[in-house]
N, C-alpha and C positions, 0 to 999 in steps of 0.2 A: 504494500500500500504506500503510495507516494506521500511526501510530507504535506500535511494540511488537507489531505483527501480523506474524508470520513468513510468508514465502512458502511455496511448495510445491515439493518436489523430485520430478522425474520421472526414474525409471530407465528409459531408453529403449533398445530394441534397434535397432542400426543395420543389422542384417542382414549379408549376406556382403560387401557393398561397393557394389553398384550402387544409385544413388539411387532408381530406379524400383521397387526391391524393398522399400523402406520401406513400412510400413503408412501409411495416410492419417493416423491419429492421430499417429504419430511425426513425419511431415513437418510437420504443423501445429504441433506443439510446438517443433520445432527452429526453424521460421520465426518463432515468436513468443517465443522464449526471450530472457531478459535476459543469461544467462550459461550457457555450455556447457562442462562438464568432459568431455573426450573421450579415449578410448583411442588408442593409437598406430596401430592398424590401421583406424581409421575413415577412409574415403576422402575426398579433397579435394572430390569431387563432392557428397558429403553435407554436409561442413562449409560449403560455399558457400551452403547453404540458410539458414544462421544469419546472415543479413545484418545484423541489428541487435544481435547478441549479442557479449559478450566471450568469446573462446575461450581455454580453459585446457587445455593438454595434460597429462594425468596418466597417460599410457600406460606399459605395462610391455612391454618387448621383451627377448627372450632375449639375454643377454650384455651388456646395456646398463643404465646407471643408470636407475632408475625411482622414481616417487613412492611413498613408504611408504603402506600402506593407512590407517593411523591418521591420516596427514596429509591424505589425500583426504577421509576422513570429516569431519575438522575444517573443511576448506575448504568443503565442501558446507553444513555447519551454519552457518558464518559467512556464506556467500553467501545463505542463506535469510533471514537477518536484514536483508539489504540489498535483495534482489530479490524480485519477485513470482513469476517463473517461472525455476526452476533446472533445467537438464537435465543429467543424468549419462548420457552417450552411450556405449554399450558395443557392441562388435562382436558380430554374431550375435544371440543372445537373452541378456538380462541374467541369467537364472536358470540358465544352463548354463555352468559353469566360468567364471563372471564375477565371483565374490566378492560377488555382490549381497547375500547374507544378512548379511554383515558391515556393509554400508552401511545396510541396512534396520534392523538392530539399533541402529546408532549414531543414525539419524534418530528411531527410536522413543524411544530413551533421552533424546534432546534435546527431545522433544515436537514434532518437525517433521512436518507432513503430507507424505505421499509417495504416489506411484502408480507401478506397474510397467507398462510398455508393451512387450508381447512383440515379438520380431523373428524374422526367418527365420534359423534356425541354419545354419551352414556345411554340416552334414551333409545337410540337405534341399536346399540349393542344389547340392551336389555330386551328389546323386542325380538332380536335375533335369537338370543340364548333361550328365551321362553318359548319361541316358536309361535308367537302371537303378533298379529299386525296391530299397529297403533290405531289404524282405521280399518273398519270392516263393514261391508255392505249389510245394512239392516241392524247393525249394532252400534257402530261408532263412525259417524260421518265427520267428526271434528276432534281435534286434539290441541291441547294447550300446554306450553312449557312455562312453569312458574317456579318461583322460589320465595319462601317466607323470610329469608335472610335479608337483613338490611345492614348497611355499613354505618360506621360512626358518623353522626351528624345528619343522617338521612331520616326522613319522616317515615311513618308506618307504611308497610307494604299493603297494597290493595289487591294482593294476589287472589284472594277468595272471590272477589268480584269478577276477575278475569276467568276464574275456573268454573264459575256457576253455570254457564251455558254450554260447556264443552262435554262431549261424551267421554273422552279419555283425558285424564289429568296426569301430567308427569311433573313430579316435584323434585327439584334439585336442592341439595344442601338443607334437607328437611328432617333427617332422621332424628336428630336430637330434639326436635320440636314436634315429634309425631303425635303425641296426645293432643296438643293444641291445634295441630293441622287437622286432625280427624274431627275434633269438636267444631272447628270453623266450617268444614265441609258439610257436616251434618246440620249445623245451624243454617247453612245456605240452601238446604233442601235435599242434600244427598241422602240416599237410603243407607241406614246403618248396616244393612246386609250386603252392601256393595263390596266386591272383592278388591283386595289391595295386595300387590306384590312388592316385597322389599328385597332389593338386590344390593349386595355388598361386593366390592372387588370384582366387578363384572369383567369377564374374559380372562381372569387370572386363575392360577391353580387353586387358590384358596377362596374362590368365589362361593358366596353363600346366598341361598334363596329362602325366603320365608313368605308365607301367605297368611293373611288375616282378613277378617271382615272389618269394615270401616269402624263399626261400633267397638270391636275388640281393640283396634288400634288406639282408640281413645283411652284405653286402660293399660297400654303397653309401657313397660319400663324403658323409656328412651335412653336413659343413661348408659345402658349396656350396648347400644348400637354403635357400630363404627360408621365411617362415611358410606352413605347408601343413597340409592335412588328409590323413590316411591312411585309406583305406577298404580293409578286408581281408575277402575272402570270395568264394565262387563266383559271387555276383551280378556280379562285375567281369569274368568271363572273356569274355563276348561283346563287351563294350566293348574289352577288351584286344586281342582278335583283329581288331576292326574299326579299331583305331588305325593311323595312318600309320606306315610304317617309321621307326625312330629315336625314336619317342615312348616 
């Protein structure tokens, strides 16, 4: 890289976890990166591809200290002054609940070239591993992606309003708030008997699947759940009935 010539920052989707679910472009960029800023949920299998890169953990985990977004932005801009290929590696797809817009705005403001590389979102991986379509003729003609999580300084989320009219509801970053989520959905008119799939570590060897009715979820001990995706809707009923006892 020539003197005074900034590098390029790639906002890369790491997908749900399995390295072979990366896009070809994502894998190529990770392998050729000089420095990788990665989220906490990016798997070790994927990080192992960055053989020649400096690895910087900037992940955010529920209930744990995390790097402030402004600091992450500043680190990427500074790294682009020193490196040719800077990868910002985000779980799932960067543009879905990944705060990518804030990073894009910071890079634009600093005059840094960037590119977004899409990834397989957890919702699509969950649909695949369960063998159920998020939309299905006669059962589910609409789907909504929501999260109850709000950042520091943000007002309350109106996710339940968005979810009210959808046949299938996919909830990101909601496992630790599962009882409150279930109560809000029931209050908005959802049947307590509606099936819910809870998926942790989707696509990885230690993947876990649980099934509950919405009314049962309202009484779940959410403190024992790890990072998980909640899938709510009639599309889950066949998968629920086919699950092994105890799941």
